[in-house]
Biopython code that builds the backbone (N, CA, C, O; Angstrom):
import numpy as np
from Bio.PDB.StructureBuilder import StructureBuilder

atoms = [
    (1, "UNK", "N", (-11.848, 3.171, 1.131)),
    (1, "UNK", "CA", (-11.528, 2.232, 0.079)),
    (1, "UNK", "C", (-12.222, 0.910, 0.367)),
    (1, "UNK", "O", (-11.591, -0.011, 0.887)),
    (2, "UNK", "N", (-13.474, 0.796, 0.050)),
    (2, "UNK", "CA", (-14.220, -0.409, 0.380)),
    (2, "UNK", "C", (-14.205, -1.429, -0.761)),
    (2, "UNK", "O", (-14.539, -2.595, -0.548)),
    (3, "UNK", "N", (-13.829, -1.011, -1.950)),
    (3, "UNK", "CA", (-13.783, -1.974, -3.039)),
    (3, "UNK", "C", (-12.351, -2.443, -3.257)),
    (3, "UNK", "O", (-11.408, -1.819, -2.772)),
    (4, "UNK", "N", (-12.190, -3.540, -3.986)),
    (4, "UNK", "CA", (-10.880, -4.104, -4.249)),
    (4, "UNK", "C", (-10.161, -3.261, -5.304)),
    (4, "UNK", "O", (-10.691, -3.000, -6.384)),
    (5, "UNK", "N", (-8.950, -2.845, -4.962)),
    (5, "UNK", "CA", (-8.133, -2.062, -5.893)),
    (5, "UNK", "C", (-6.933, -2.932, -6.245)),
    (5, "UNK", "O", (-6.285, -3.493, -5.361)),
    (6, "UNK", "N", (-6.641, -3.043, -7.533)),
    (6, "UNK", "CA", (-5.571, -3.936, -7.986)),
    (6, "UNK", "C", (-4.971, -3.449, -9.287)),
    (6, "UNK", "O", (-5.418, -2.459, -9.865)),
    (7, "UNK", "N", (-3.953, -4.157, -9.736)),
    (7, "UNK", "CA", (-3.331, -3.829, -11.009)),
    (7, "UNK", "C", (-4.416, -3.699, -12.071)),
    (7, "UNK", "O", (-5.281, -4.565, -12.205)),
    (8, "UNK", "N", (-4.357, -2.612, -12.818)),
    (8, "UNK", "CA", (-5.362, -2.346, -13.842)),
    (8, "UNK", "C", (-6.448, -1.393, -13.388)),
    (8, "UNK", "O", (-7.149, -0.814, -14.218)),
    (9, "UNK", "N", (-6.601, -1.219, -12.070)),
    (9, "UNK", "CA", (-7.581, -0.257, -11.556)),
    (9, "UNK", "C", (-7.097, 1.154, -11.884)),
    (9, "UNK", "O", (-5.901, 1.395, -12.048)),
    (10, "UNK", "N", (-8.044, 2.073, -11.975)),
    (10, "UNK", "CA", (-7.655, 3.459, -12.211)),
    (10, "UNK", "C", (-8.725, 4.389, -11.672)),
    (10, "UNK", "O", (-9.858, 3.985, -11.409)),
    (11, "UNK", "N", (-8.332, 5.654, -11.514)),
    (11, "UNK", "CA", (-9.288, 6.649, -11.060)),
    (11, "UNK", "C", (-8.936, 7.237, -9.711)),
    (11, "UNK", "O", (-7.805, 7.123, -9.239)),
    (12, "UNK", "N", (-9.929, 7.873, -9.098)),
    (12, "UNK", "CA", (-9.737, 8.627, -7.856)),
    (12, "UNK", "C", (-9.271, 7.746, -6.699)),
    (12, "UNK", "O", (-8.423, 8.171, -5.915)),
    (13, "UNK", "N", (-9.802, 6.534, -6.574)),
    (13, "UNK", "CA", (-9.376, 5.661, -5.480)),
    (13, "UNK", "C", (-7.896, 5.305, -5.593)),
    (13, "UNK", "O", (-7.193, 5.228, -4.586)),
    (14, "UNK", "N", (-7.432, 5.091, -6.809)),
    (14, "UNK", "CA", (-6.014, 4.781, -7.007)),
    (14, "UNK", "C", (-5.167, 6.013, -6.701)),
    (14, "UNK", "O", (-4.092, 5.886, -6.115)),
    (15, "UNK", "N", (-5.626, 7.192, -7.084)),
    (15, "UNK", "CA", (-4.892, 8.421, -6.735)),
    (15, "UNK", "C", (-4.800, 8.564, -5.219)),
    (15, "UNK", "O", (-3.740, 8.901, -4.691)),
    (16, "UNK", "N", (-5.895, 8.313, -4.520)),
    (16, "UNK", "CA", (-5.881, 8.375, -3.054)),
    (16, "UNK", "C", (-4.894, 7.353, -2.486)),
    (16, "UNK", "O", (-4.112, 7.674, -1.591)),
    (17, "UNK", "N", (-4.932, 6.147, -2.996)),
    (17, "UNK", "CA", (-4.016, 5.096, -2.564)),
    (17, "UNK", "C", (-2.571, 5.521, -2.769)),
    (17, "UNK", "O", (-1.750, 5.385, -1.862)),
    (18, "UNK", "N", (-2.256, 6.032, -3.944)),
    (18, "UNK", "CA", (-0.888, 6.452, -4.242)),
    (18, "UNK", "C", (-0.439, 7.575, -3.303)),
    (18, "UNK", "O", (0.699, 7.578, -2.833)),
    (19, "UNK", "N", (-1.320, 8.511, -3.038)),
    (19, "UNK", "CA", (-0.988, 9.612, -2.121)),
    (19, "UNK", "C", (-0.711, 9.103, -0.714)),
    (19, "UNK", "O", (0.245, 9.534, -0.068)),
    (20, "UNK", "N", (-1.547, 8.186, -0.240)),
    (20, "UNK", "CA", (-1.385, 7.652, 1.113)),
    (20, "UNK", "C", (-0.095, 6.833, 1.212)),
    (20, "UNK", "O", (0.641, 6.959, 2.190)),
    (21, "UNK", "N", (0.178, 6.012, 0.226)),
    (21, "UNK", "CA", (1.413, 5.219, 0.257)),
    (21, "UNK", "C", (2.628, 6.147, 0.257)),
    (21, "UNK", "O", (3.589, 5.904, 0.988)),
    (22, "UNK", "N", (2.596, 7.191, -0.544)),
    (22, "UNK", "CA", (3.695, 8.154, -0.537)),
    (22, "UNK", "C", (3.867, 8.787, 0.838)),
    (22, "UNK", "O", (4.989, 9.088, 1.245)),
    (23, "UNK", "N", (2.777, 8.989, 1.550)),
    (23, "UNK", "CA", (2.810, 9.625, 2.864)),
    (23, "UNK", "C", (3.362, 8.700, 3.950)),
    (23, "UNK", "O", (4.174, 9.123, 4.773)),
    (24, "UNK", "N", (2.927, 7.448, 3.953)),
    (24, "UNK", "CA", (3.227, 6.576, 5.086)),
    (24, "UNK", "C", (4.469, 5.711, 4.920)),
    (24, "UNK", "O", (5.032, 5.250, 5.913)),
    (25, "UNK", "N", (4.895, 5.489, 3.721)),
    (25, "UNK", "CA", (5.990, 4.545, 3.519)),
    (25, "UNK", "C", (7.331, 5.261, 3.507)),
    (25, "UNK", "O", (7.503, 6.266, 2.818)),
    (26, "UNK", "N", (8.282, 4.732, 4.277)),
    (26, "UNK", "CA", (9.637, 5.290, 4.328)),
    (26, "UNK", "C", (10.641, 4.198, 4.017)),
    (26, "UNK", "O", (10.551, 3.121, 4.605)),
    (27, "UNK", "N", (11.587, 4.418, 3.130)),
    (27, "UNK", "CA", (11.676, 5.636, 2.336)),
    (27, "UNK", "C", (10.513, 5.709, 1.372)),
    (27, "UNK", "O", (10.029, 4.692, 0.877)),
    (28, "UNK", "N", (10.077, 6.912, 1.118)),
    (28, "UNK", "CA", (8.905, 7.127, 0.267)),
    (28, "UNK", "C", (9.149, 6.553, -1.126)),
    (28, "UNK", "O", (10.213, 6.756, -1.711)),
    (29, "UNK", "N", (8.162, 5.838, -1.650)),
    (29, "UNK", "CA", (8.323, 5.298, -2.993)),
    (29, "UNK", "C", (8.197, 6.370, -4.079)),
    (29, "UNK", "O", (8.472, 6.107, -5.250)),
    (30, "UNK", "N", (7.787, 7.558, -3.694)),
    (30, "UNK", "CA", (7.554, 8.667, -4.632)),
    (30, "UNK", "C", (6.791, 8.215, -5.876)),
    (30, "UNK", "O", (7.218, 8.412, -7.013)),
    (31, "UNK", "N", (5.663, 7.611, -5.607)),
    (31, "UNK", "CA", (4.789, 7.214, -6.714)),
    (31, "UNK", "C", (4.248, 8.458, -7.404)),
    (31, "UNK", "O", (3.934, 9.450, -6.747)),
    (32, "UNK", "N", (4.141, 8.408, -8.696)),
    (32, "UNK", "CA", (3.437, 9.445, -9.426)),
    (32, "UNK", "C", (1.951, 9.251, -9.140)),
    (32, "UNK", "O", (1.415, 8.161, -9.337)),
    (33, "UNK", "N", (1.297, 10.293, -8.681)),
    (33, "UNK", "CA", (-0.124, 10.205, -8.345)),
    (33, "UNK", "C", (-0.910, 10.470, -9.623)),
    (33, "UNK", "O", (-1.357, 11.586, -9.890)),
    (34, "UNK", "N", (-1.061, 9.396, -10.407)),
    (34, "UNK", "CA", (-1.707, 9.518, -11.708)),
    (34, "UNK", "C", (-3.004, 8.736, -11.821)),
    (34, "UNK", "O", (-3.677, 8.788, -12.850)),
    (35, "UNK", "N", (-3.360, 8.002, -10.752)),
    (35, "UNK", "CA", (-4.601, 7.242, -10.776)),
    (35, "UNK", "C", (-4.531, 5.956, -11.565)),
    (35, "UNK", "O", (-5.567, 5.363, -11.865)),
    (36, "UNK", "N", (-3.326, 5.504, -11.914)),
    (36, "UNK", "CA", (-3.161, 4.268, -12.676)),
    (36, "UNK", "C", (-2.414, 3.260, -11.803)),
    (36, "UNK", "O", (-1.277, 3.513, -11.403)),
    (37, "UNK", "N", (-3.032, 2.136, -11.508)),
    (37, "UNK", "CA", (-2.425, 1.098, -10.682)),
    (37, "UNK", "C", (-1.567, 0.228, -11.594)),
    (37, "UNK", "O", (-2.023, -0.771, -12.150)),
    (38, "UNK", "N", (-0.322, 0.639, -11.727)),
    (38, "UNK", "CA", (0.627, -0.081, -12.568)),
    (38, "UNK", "C", (1.680, -0.784, -11.735)),
    (38, "UNK", "O", (1.486, -0.993, -10.538)),
    (39, "UNK", "N", (2.797, -1.154, -12.356)),
    (39, "UNK", "CA", (3.824, -1.934, -11.674)),
    (39, "UNK", "C", (4.451, -1.239, -10.456)),
    (39, "UNK", "O", (4.751, -1.911, -9.469)),
    (40, "UNK", "N", (4.654, 0.065, -10.496)),
    (40, "UNK", "CA", (5.261, 0.764, -9.358)),
    (40, "UNK", "C", (4.294, 0.828, -8.175)),
    (40, "UNK", "O", (4.709, 0.672, -7.026)),
    (41, "UNK", "N", (3.026, 1.054, -8.448)),
    (41, "UNK", "CA", (2.032, 1.062, -7.377)),
    (41, "UNK", "C", (1.910, -0.339, -6.793)),
    (41, "UNK", "O", (1.825, -0.503, -5.575)),
    (42, "UNK", "N", (1.901, -1.334, -7.646)),
    (42, "UNK", "CA", (1.851, -2.729, -7.185)),
    (42, "UNK", "C", (3.028, -3.029, -6.262)),
    (42, "UNK", "O", (2.840, -3.605, -5.190)),
    (43, "UNK", "N", (4.231, -2.650, -6.662)),
    (43, "UNK", "CA", (5.423, -2.911, -5.852)),
    (43, "UNK", "C", (5.344, -2.183, -4.511)),
    (43, "UNK", "O", (5.741, -2.729, -3.482)),
    (44, "UNK", "N", (4.836, -0.959, -4.521)),
    (44, "UNK", "CA", (4.704, -0.193, -3.278)),
    (44, "UNK", "C", (3.670, -0.834, -2.356)),
    (44, "UNK", "O", (3.868, -0.859, -1.141)),
    (45, "UNK", "N", (2.583, -1.348, -2.903)),
    (45, "UNK", "CA", (1.564, -2.030, -2.103)),
    (45, "UNK", "C", (2.144, -3.306, -1.493)),
    (45, "UNK", "O", (1.924, -3.588, -0.316)),
    (46, "UNK", "N", (2.878, -4.068, -2.285)),
    (46, "UNK", "CA", (3.513, -5.305, -1.798)),
    (46, "UNK", "C", (4.454, -4.978, -0.634)),
    (46, "UNK", "O", (4.448, -5.667, 0.386)),
    (47, "UNK", "N", (5.257, -3.934, -0.791)),
    (47, "UNK", "CA", (6.185, -3.530, 0.269)),
    (47, "UNK", "C", (5.428, -3.137, 1.531)),
    (47, "UNK", "O", (5.779, -3.564, 2.630)),
    (48, "UNK", "N", (4.385, -2.318, 1.370)),
    (48, "UNK", "CA", (3.591, -1.902, 2.529)),
    (48, "UNK", "C", (2.968, -3.114, 3.216)),
    (48, "UNK", "O", (3.020, -3.225, 4.441)),
    (49, "UNK", "N", (2.388, -4.010, 2.448)),
    (49, "UNK", "CA", (1.752, -5.187, 3.032)),
    (49, "UNK", "C", (2.769, -6.035, 3.796)),
    (49, "UNK", "O", (2.478, -6.511, 4.893)),
    (50, "UNK", "N", (3.942, -6.225, 3.230)),
    (50, "UNK", "CA", (4.971, -7.010, 3.896)),
    (50, "UNK", "C", (5.406, -6.388, 5.212)),
    (50, "UNK", "O", (5.609, -7.091, 6.202)),
    (51, "UNK", "N", (5.549, -5.065, 5.221)),
    (51, "UNK", "CA", (5.949, -4.363, 6.444)),
    (51, "UNK", "C", (4.826, -4.311, 7.475)),
    (51, "UNK", "O", (5.068, -4.045, 8.652)),
    (52, "UNK", "N", (3.614, -4.562, 7.033)),
    (52, "UNK", "CA", (2.450, -4.479, 7.922)),
    (52, "UNK", "C", (1.944, -5.859, 8.333)),
    (52, "UNK", "O", (0.850, -5.978, 8.884)),
    (53, "UNK", "N", (2.720, -6.887, 8.073)),
    (53, "UNK", "CA", (2.356, -8.270, 8.413)),
    (53, "UNK", "C", (1.043, -8.703, 7.764)),
    (53, "UNK", "O", (0.262, -9.458, 8.342)),
    (54, "UNK", "N", (0.824, -8.208, 6.554)),
    (54, "UNK", "CA", (-0.349, -8.608, 5.771)),
    (54, "UNK", "C", (0.100, -9.554, 4.665)),
    (54, "UNK", "O", (1.282, -9.607, 4.326)),
    (55, "UNK", "N", (-0.839, -10.293, 4.110)),
    (55, "UNK", "CA", (-0.536, -11.117, 2.955)),
    (55, "UNK", "C", (-0.119, -10.182, 1.822)),
    (55, "UNK", "O", (-0.898, -9.333, 1.389)),
    (56, "UNK", "N", (1.103, -10.343, 1.351)),
    (56, "UNK", "CA", (1.637, -9.462, 0.316)),
    (56, "UNK", "C", (1.205, -9.972, -1.060)),
    (56, "UNK", "O", (1.953, -10.657, -1.758)),
    (57, "UNK", "N", (-0.039, -9.610, -1.427)),
    (57, "UNK", "CA", (-0.603, -10.077, -2.687)),
    (57, "UNK", "C", (-0.829, -8.949, -3.693)),
    (57, "UNK", "O", (-1.230, -9.204, -4.829)),
    (58, "UNK", "N", (-0.576, -7.707, -3.285)),
    (58, "UNK", "CA", (-0.743, -6.575, -4.198)),
    (58, "UNK", "C", (-2.179, -6.133, -4.382)),
    (58, "UNK", "O", (-2.457, -5.228, -5.169)),
    (59, "UNK", "N", (-3.096, -6.762, -3.662)),
    (59, "UNK", "CA", (-4.512, -6.394, -3.733)),
    (59, "UNK", "C", (-4.845, -5.490, -2.550)),
    (59, "UNK", "O", (-4.488, -5.801, -1.413)),
    (60, "UNK", "N", (-5.510, -4.398, -2.803)),
    (60, "UNK", "CA", (-5.887, -3.477, -1.731)),
    (60, "UNK", "C", (-7.373, -3.676, -1.446)),
    (60, "UNK", "O", (-8.247, -3.128, -2.117)),
    (61, "UNK", "N", (-7.612, -4.483, -0.425)),
    (61, "UNK", "CA", (-8.969, -4.747, 0.033)),
    (61, "UNK", "C", (-9.155, -4.171, 1.421)),
    (61, "UNK", "O", (-8.424, -3.262, 1.812)),
    (62, "UNK", "N", (-10.114, -4.678, 2.171)),
    (62, "UNK", "CA", (-10.418, -4.120, 3.490)),
    (62, "UNK", "C", (-9.249, -4.141, 4.477)),
    (62, "UNK", "O", (-9.037, -3.160, 5.190)),
    (63, "UNK", "N", (-8.485, -5.237, 4.534)),
    (63, "UNK", "CA", (-7.397, -5.321, 5.510)),
    (63, "UNK", "C", (-6.281, -4.332, 5.197)),
    (63, "UNK", "O", (-5.782, -3.648, 6.091)),
    (64, "UNK", "N", (-5.893, -4.260, 3.935)),
    (64, "UNK", "CA", (-4.841, -3.318, 3.546)),
    (64, "UNK", "C", (-5.335, -1.887, 3.706)),
    (64, "UNK", "O", (-4.576, -1.019, 4.137)),
    (65, "UNK", "N", (-6.578, -1.629, 3.371)),
    (65, "UNK", "CA", (-7.140, -0.288, 3.530)),
    (65, "UNK", "C", (-7.110, 0.139, 4.993)),
    (65, "UNK", "O", (-6.727, 1.265, 5.311)),
    (66, "UNK", "N", (-7.519, -0.771, 5.886)),
    (66, "UNK", "CA", (-7.489, -0.461, 7.322)),
    (66, "UNK", "C", (-6.073, -0.202, 7.813)),
    (66, "UNK", "O", (-5.844, 0.696, 8.624)),
    (67, "UNK", "N", (-5.125, -0.989, 7.322)),
    (67, "UNK", "CA", (-3.734, -0.794, 7.727)),
    (67, "UNK", "C", (-3.210, 0.556, 7.245)),
    (67, "UNK", "O", (-2.451, 1.213, 7.956)),
    (68, "UNK", "N", (-3.605, 0.972, 6.050)),
    (68, "UNK", "CA", (-3.198, 2.287, 5.533)),
    (68, "UNK", "C", (-3.787, 3.409, 6.386)),
    (68, "UNK", "O", (-3.094, 4.365, 6.734)),
    (69, "UNK", "N", (-5.062, 3.283, 6.717)),
    (69, "UNK", "CA", (-5.704, 4.294, 7.571)),
    (69, "UNK", "C", (-5.014, 4.329, 8.930)),
    (69, "UNK", "O", (-4.754, 5.405, 9.468)),
    (70, "UNK", "N", (-4.717, 3.164, 9.483)),
    (70, "UNK", "CA", (-4.023, 3.096, 10.758)),
    (70, "UNK", "C", (-2.646, 3.746, 10.699)),
    (70, "UNK", "O", (-2.231, 4.415, 11.645)),
    (71, "UNK", "N", (-1.948, 3.553, 9.605)),
    (71, "UNK", "CA", (-0.621, 4.157, 9.448)),
    (71, "UNK", "C", (-0.717, 5.681, 9.392)),
    (71, "UNK", "O", (0.117, 6.381, 9.966)),
    (72, "UNK", "N", (-1.731, 6.188, 8.700)),
    (72, "UNK", "CA", (-1.930, 7.643, 8.636)),
    (72, "UNK", "C", (-2.268, 8.175, 10.024)),
    (72, "UNK", "O", (-1.719, 9.192, 10.448)),
    (73, "UNK", "N", (-3.162, 7.501, 10.729)),
    (73, "UNK", "CA", (-3.538, 7.942, 12.071)),
    (73, "UNK", "C", (-2.357, 7.914, 13.028)),
    (73, "UNK", "O", (-2.198, 8.821, 13.844)),
    (74, "UNK", "N", (-1.533, 6.887, 12.936)),
    (74, "UNK", "CA", (-0.385, 6.806, 13.840)),
    (74, "UNK", "C", (0.610, 7.921, 13.573)),
    (74, "UNK", "O", (1.354, 8.321, 14.469)),
    (75, "UNK", "N", (0.626, 8.423, 12.353)),
    (75, "UNK", "CA", (1.486, 9.568, 12.038)),
    (75, "UNK", "C", (0.866, 10.866, 12.552)),
    (75, "UNK", "O", (1.583, 11.753, 13.017)),
    (76, "UNK", "N", (-0.446, 10.983, 12.473)),
    (76, "UNK", "CA", (-1.131, 12.229, 12.805)),
    (76, "UNK", "C", (-1.370, 12.408, 14.295)),
    (76, "UNK", "O", (-1.315, 13.535, 14.788)),
    (77, "UNK", "N", (-1.634, 11.337, 15.025)),
    (77, "UNK", "CA", (-1.998, 11.459, 16.435)),
    (77, "UNK", "C", (-0.934, 12.142, 17.294)),
    (77, "UNK", "O", (-1.284, 13.018, 18.085)),
    (78, "UNK", "N", (0.341, 11.785, 17.178)),
    (78, "UNK", "CA", (1.330, 12.497, 17.999)),
    (78, "UNK", "C", (1.358, 14.002, 17.711)),
    (78, "UNK", "O", (1.561, 14.804, 18.622)),
    (79, "UNK", "N", (1.159, 14.379, 16.466)),
    (79, "UNK", "CA", (1.142, 15.795, 16.115)),
    (79, "UNK", "C", (-0.094, 16.475, 16.689)),
    (79, "UNK", "O", (-0.017, 17.618, 17.140)),
    (80, "UNK", "N", (-1.218, 15.794, 16.677)),
    (80, "UNK", "CA", (-2.447, 16.369, 17.218)),
    (80, "UNK", "C", (-2.349, 16.539, 18.728)),
    (80, "UNK", "O", (-2.884, 17.503, 19.277)),
    (81, "UNK", "N", (-1.682, 15.628, 19.398)),
    (81, "UNK", "CA", (-1.550, 15.702, 20.859)),
    (81, "UNK", "C", (-0.695, 16.875, 21.300)),
    (81, "UNK", "O", (-0.857, 17.374, 22.413)),
    (82, "UNK", "N", (0.219, 17.325, 20.438)),
    (82, "UNK", "CA", (1.101, 18.432, 20.816)),
    (82, "UNK", "C", (0.570, 19.795, 20.392)),
    (82, "UNK", "O", (1.185, 20.823, 20.678)),
    (83, "UNK", "N", (-0.569, 19.803, 19.713)),
    (83, "UNK", "CA", (-1.168, 21.075, 19.278)),
    (83, "UNK", "C", (-1.739, 21.809, 20.486)),
    (83, "UNK", "O", (-2.388, 21.192, 21.331)),
    (84, "UNK", "N", (-1.506, 23.129, 20.579)),
    (84, "UNK", "CA", (-2.143, 23.887, 21.665)),
    (84, "UNK", "C", (-3.649, 23.931, 21.472)),
    (84, "UNK", "O", (-4.149, 23.914, 20.347)),
    (85, "UNK", "N", (-4.363, 23.988, 22.587)),
    (85, "UNK", "CA", (-5.838, 24.017, 22.504)),
    (85, "UNK", "C", (-6.333, 25.392, 22.741)),
    (85, "UNK", "O", (-7.542, 25.627, 22.714)),
]
sb = StructureBuilder()
sb.init_structure("model")
sb.init_model(0)
sb.init_chain("A")
sb.init_seg("    ")
for serial, (resi, resn, name, xyz) in enumerate(atoms, 1):
    if name == "N":
        sb.init_residue(resn, " ", resi, " ")
    sb.init_atom(name, np.array(xyz, "f"), 0.0, 1.0, " ", f" {name:<3s}", serial, name[0])
structure = sb.get_structure()
């Protein structure tokens, strides 16, 4: 996600964003993965940013994107470490 994603954005990047937020945020916001950055996606982004010590502005730029990737990795790494080789 190298471009700025915000209210009014739509398409595949927003669908990816919605899927990732549903995965990493607890309790899950259960966003509909429809590719439309509307009020519920905005609220979920604000919540994620606040919990991640980021500026809670609802804009998904490089810092928020990195934090989302980091959250996914932190969820996946413990599972990968316990996998048999």
